[in-house]
PABADO-384341 format. One line per field, with one value per residue (C-alpha): x, y, z. Coordinates in Angstrom, 2 decimals. Last residue first. Example, Ala and Ser with C-alpha at 12.3 -4.5 7.8 and 13.67 -1.06 7.14 Angstrom:
BEGIN
X <- (13.67, 12.30)
Y <- (-1.06, -4.50)
Z <- (7.14, 7.80)
***
This chain:
BEGIN
X <- (20.57, 19.84, 22.35, 21.99, 18.80, 19.70, 22.52, 19.88, 17.28, 19.25, 18.51, 15.20, 14.83, 16.20, 13.77, 11.04, 12.18, 12.42, 8.98, 7.16, 9.28, 8.28, 4.69, 4.42, 6.17, 3.63, 0.58, 0.93, -0.17, 2.91, 2.82, 6.63, 7.72, 9.03, 12.02, 13.50, 16.97, 19.05, 19.87, 17.27, 18.03, 18.58, 21.19, 22.03, 23.79, 26.45, 29.24, 28.24, 27.14, 28.57, 30.67, 27.51, 25.34, 27.21, 27.47, 23.67, 23.62, 25.89, 23.45, 20.93, 21.81, 23.66, 20.11, 17.97, 19.63, 17.53, 14.88, 15.32, 16.56, 13.02, 11.59, 13.14, 11.83, 8.21, 6.07, 7.86, 6.45, 4.31, 7.36, 10.75, 9.32, 8.30, 11.46, 14.12, 14.97, 16.13, 19.78, 20.63, 20.29, 22.84, 21.78, 25.46, 23.91, 20.26, 16.75, 14.64, 16.26, 15.60, 17.75, 18.04, 20.00, 21.13, 22.76, 19.79, 21.14, 18.95, 21.52, 21.76, 18.34, 18.37, 21.28, 19.13, 16.27, 16.52, 14.62, 15.45, 13.80, 12.06, 11.58, 8.66, 6.51, 4.37, 3.32, 1.91, 1.40, -1.45, -2.13, -2.19, -1.96, -1.26, -0.03, -2.34, -0.25, 1.19, 3.71, 5.71, 4.40, 2.30, 3.41, 4.29, 1.26, -1.03, 1.09, 0.30, -3.14, -3.77, -3.18, -6.34, -6.61, -3.03, -3.21, 0.70, 2.15, 5.75, 5.99, 9.88, 9.44, 12.49, 13.09, 12.49, 11.35, 8.18, 7.05, 7.66, 8.57, 7.10, 8.62, 7.16, 7.52, 6.48, 7.27, 6.70, 4.48, 1.84, -1.52, -2.55, -1.07, -3.39, -6.57, -6.23, -6.60, -6.45, -9.35, -8.87, -12.06, -14.52, -12.62, -8.71, -9.59, -12.48, -11.00, -7.34, -6.89, -9.92, -11.01, -7.01, -6.45, -3.05, -1.80, -4.08, -5.81, -8.67, -9.83, -7.12, -4.72, -6.91, -7.06, -2.93, -2.58, -3.39, -6.46, -9.65, -8.64, -8.42, -5.46, -3.13, -6.70, -6.39, -3.02, -1.65, -4.87, -2.72, 0.78, -0.08, -2.18, 0.02, 0.57, -1.06, 0.76, 0.00, 2.75, 4.53, 1.43, 2.36, 5.31, 3.77, 2.58, 4.98, 7.93, 5.70, 6.81, 9.20, 9.19, 10.23, 10.21, 10.81, 11.67, 12.21, 11.10, 11.32, 8.83, 9.94, 5.98, 6.37, 9.98, 8.84, 5.82, 8.73, 10.83, 8.05, 5.70, 9.24, 9.74, 6.45, 8.17, 9.38, 5.34, 5.26, 9.54, 10.18, 12.59, 12.27, 14.50, 13.65, 15.02, 16.85, 17.22, 20.32)
Y <- (-35.01, -31.37, -31.64, -35.06, -34.33, -31.48, -33.46, -36.11, -33.98, -31.64, -32.39, -33.41, -28.57, -28.15, -30.00, -28.81, -25.40, -25.68, -27.17, -23.91, -21.31, -23.83, -23.51, -20.11, -19.43, -20.99, -19.76, -16.46, -13.36, -12.72, -10.24, -10.08, -11.23, -14.02, -14.98, -18.02, -18.17, -21.00, -22.83, -21.25, -20.87, -23.77, -22.93, -24.75, -23.13, -22.48, -24.11, -25.42, -21.61, -19.86, -16.77, -17.43, -16.31, -13.42, -12.57, -12.58, -10.00, -7.80, -7.78, -7.19, -4.25, -2.37, -2.80, -1.59, 1.32, 3.52, 1.71, 1.87, 6.04, 5.68, 4.44, 6.19, 9.11, 8.31, 11.60, 12.13, 8.74, 8.93, 11.49, 10.12, 6.72, 7.97, 9.72, 6.82, 5.15, 2.00, 0.96, -2.45, -5.88, -8.90, -11.90, -14.20, -17.29, -17.50, -15.39, -16.50, -17.71, -21.05, -20.64, -23.85, -22.90, -25.54, -24.22, -22.36, -19.80, -16.28, -14.44, -16.81, -16.87, -12.67, -13.28, -14.67, -12.78, -12.41, -9.75, -6.81, -3.81, -3.69, -7.00, -7.03, -5.64, -2.46, -1.49, 1.15, 0.58, 1.71, -1.73, -3.48, -0.79, -1.45, 1.14, 0.44, -1.44, -1.01, 2.39, -0.26, -3.95, -5.34, -8.93, -8.62, -6.30, -9.26, -11.68, -9.71, -9.18, -12.94, -13.26, -13.78, -16.53, -17.69, -18.00, -18.18, -16.22, -14.87, -11.30, -10.62, -6.15, -5.10, -1.78, 1.77, 3.21, 5.17, 2.25, -0.71, -3.52, -6.88, -10.18, -13.47, -16.01, -19.42, -21.78, -25.18, -27.35, -27.31, -27.05, -23.50, -24.44, -27.87, -25.79, -23.07, -25.17, -22.87, -22.84, -22.74, -21.03, -19.83, -19.21, -18.90, -17.07, -15.78, -13.58, -12.52, -12.78, -11.66, -8.95, -7.68, -7.18, -7.31, -4.69, -2.73, 0.37, -0.95, -0.11, 0.77, -1.26, -4.49, -3.52, -3.46, -6.23, -9.48, -11.58, -9.63, -9.51, -13.33, -14.20, -15.39, -17.17, -20.69, -21.16, -19.14, -21.26, -23.97, -23.30, -22.37, -25.97, -28.41, -29.69, -28.23, -28.96, -25.97, -25.51, -25.82, -23.69, -21.09, -20.64, -18.64, -15.49, -15.98, -16.20, -13.74, -10.85, -12.73, -16.02, -17.60, -21.07, -22.75, -26.47, -28.04, -31.38, -32.96, -35.48, -35.84, -35.14, -31.94, -30.66, -31.52, -28.82, -26.73, -26.17, -25.78, -22.85, -21.90, -21.57, -19.98, -17.31, -15.28, -14.01, -11.52, -11.63, -12.81, -14.89, -17.53, -18.60, -22.47, -22.58, -25.24, -25.96, -28.40)
Z <- (-9.81, -11.25, -13.32, -15.09, -15.32, -17.37, -18.95, -20.64, -21.44, -23.89, -26.50, -25.46, -24.63, -28.17, -29.90, -27.93, -28.06, -31.50, -31.83, -29.88, -32.16, -35.48, -33.70, -34.11, -37.52, -38.56, -36.99, -38.46, -36.05, -34.08, -31.36, -30.25, -33.87, -35.16, -37.41, -35.91, -34.97, -34.09, -31.58, -28.84, -25.14, -23.12, -19.80, -17.28, -14.30, -11.79, -13.39, -16.96, -17.75, -15.24, -18.10, -19.83, -17.36, -16.54, -20.72, -20.26, -17.27, -18.62, -21.66, -20.27, -17.72, -20.78, -22.85, -20.14, -18.63, -20.87, -19.49, -15.61, -15.66, -17.62, -15.45, -12.37, -13.90, -13.81, -14.08, -17.38, -18.56, -22.20, -23.26, -22.25, -23.20, -26.82, -26.84, -25.65, -29.12, -28.18, -27.15, -28.76, -26.96, -28.41, -29.25, -29.44, -27.82, -29.51, -28.03, -26.04, -22.70, -20.58, -17.44, -15.00, -11.79, -8.54, -5.89, -5.44, -2.28, -2.58, -4.82, -7.02, -8.15, -7.45, -10.36, -12.77, -12.51, -16.73, -18.17, -14.93, -14.75, -18.13, -18.40, -15.20, -17.29, -16.28, -12.14, -10.02, -6.24, -4.48, -3.65, -6.77, -10.04, -13.07, -16.17, -19.13, -21.69, -25.22, -24.60, -21.70, -22.04, -19.63, -19.34, -15.25, -14.22, -15.88, -13.34, -11.11, -11.43, -11.03, -7.59, -6.51, -8.83, -9.00, -5.17, -4.05, -6.61, -5.25, -6.34, -7.56, -7.66, -10.03, -9.67, -11.56, -8.24, -9.17, -12.23, -9.79, -12.60, -11.77, -11.94, -10.89, -8.18, -8.43, -5.30, -6.17, -3.40, -5.99, -4.54, -6.01, -8.99, -8.68, -8.43, -10.52, -13.78, -15.98, -18.74, -22.65, -23.12, -20.76, -16.92, -18.38, -21.87, -20.48, -17.81, -18.02, -21.59, -23.00, -20.71, -20.56, -23.74, -24.68, -25.85, -23.60, -24.27, -24.86, -28.42, -29.87, -28.24, -28.95, -32.59, -32.85, -31.35, -28.73, -28.20, -29.31, -32.32, -33.20, -35.38, -33.77, -31.29, -31.17, -32.19, -28.82, -27.12, -28.21, -27.26, -24.23, -23.04, -24.37, -21.46, -18.26, -15.33, -12.86, -12.37, -15.89, -17.11, -14.84, -17.09, -19.84, -18.07, -15.98, -19.05, -21.20, -18.58, -16.63, -14.42, -11.98, -11.06, -7.84, -6.63, -9.81, -10.94, -14.20, -14.53, -18.24, -20.35, -17.51, -18.07, -21.85, -22.19, -20.60, -22.65, -25.80, -23.49, -23.16, -27.22, -26.64, -25.16, -28.33, -28.41, -26.36, -24.96, -21.12, -19.53, -17.70, -14.53, -12.77, -9.31, -7.76, -4.01, -2.29)
***
């Protein structure tokens, strides 16, 4: 029996996931494989490195830091998530990531990225978190407000563009027990976006534009499938209520509220979850 933990993205909505993961760490819930998308990948690595509370801590401490995430970073660097601060200073100096514990873990960890030339998702196993950090950065590089990340000649953006919740991937790869952590309430329906800015910026990448156009349909079909199979083929933890939090949120109270909801929902689900994975 193999267990897979699937982590949706959503930028700062993903702090909900951090709350869920901290409860799993606190209760020694062991998973064979973790697959994260965007913030799900960037926050999910802390579960494998066993750094309970780290994600909440650095997000609260840097909520109003213009060098972390936001308009200033986008204006000055071309990335809404500041590459130098997030992937160098933060992880090596101000709140160090435990590369050694991650790399020695027996858990498999995958990050989803979108290949902008094919428009398809790629599922990258992160074996060496230091060497593979660029894939994690690519997974969280939101379209329009991030530079394209080029790795070994391939061009990538946010994994959520092509596969926001890789539940089908987990099924197709033979996982018997699948735990899905979503960052939207159960009644959320993704609506179509204005495609004009995407068509202008990515006119050289028609496959990416097609994927972006189809994203709401694919997302809604995936969440519908998960709802249909919940309790049978998968176990789902999702926000039990709506928290008015932005993708790029600077209000520490809302960040804390979203995290606390993740903790609360995970604790409420813990008994059923442990029975499910036994």
